[in-house]
N, C-alpha and C positions, 0 to 999 in steps of 0.2 A: 560751492560754485554758484549757488542760487543768489547769494548776496552780491557777488560780483556782477551777475547779469542784471541786477536791479540798480546798480550804481549809475550815476550820470556818465555820459560819454567822456567828459573831461577827466573825471576821476579814473576811469578805466585807462585812459591814455597815460595818465601819470603813473599808474601802477605798472603798466607795460613798459614804460620808459625806464622805471627803476629796475625792473627785472632784466631788460634787454640791453640797455645802453649805459647804465652806470657801472663804471669799471674801477672806481676808487672809493675808499671809505670816506675820504674828505668830501667828495661830491655828494655821497649819500647823506652825510651829516649836514651838509648845507641844505639839502632838500628837506630833511627832517626838521631842521630848525625853522625853516620858512613855513612849512605846513603847520607845525605846532603853534607858531606865533599867530597865524591866521585863525586856526581853530579856537585857540584861547580867546582871541579878540571877539570872535563871533559868539562864543559861549557867554561872555560877559554882556554883550549886547542883548542876547536872548533873555538872560536872567534879569537884566534891567527892565526889559519890556514886559516881563511877567510879573 
């Protein structure tokens, strides 16, 4: 739970949304795809900058 408490508010809200409001596997997969896409994009930017 410590990690959760240290996360930015927006990430906490996303996690809570997933647990409380996502009722279908399709919606969950859409969210997953979007998050992975943005995480991978940011990783590449960080690697490029270093």
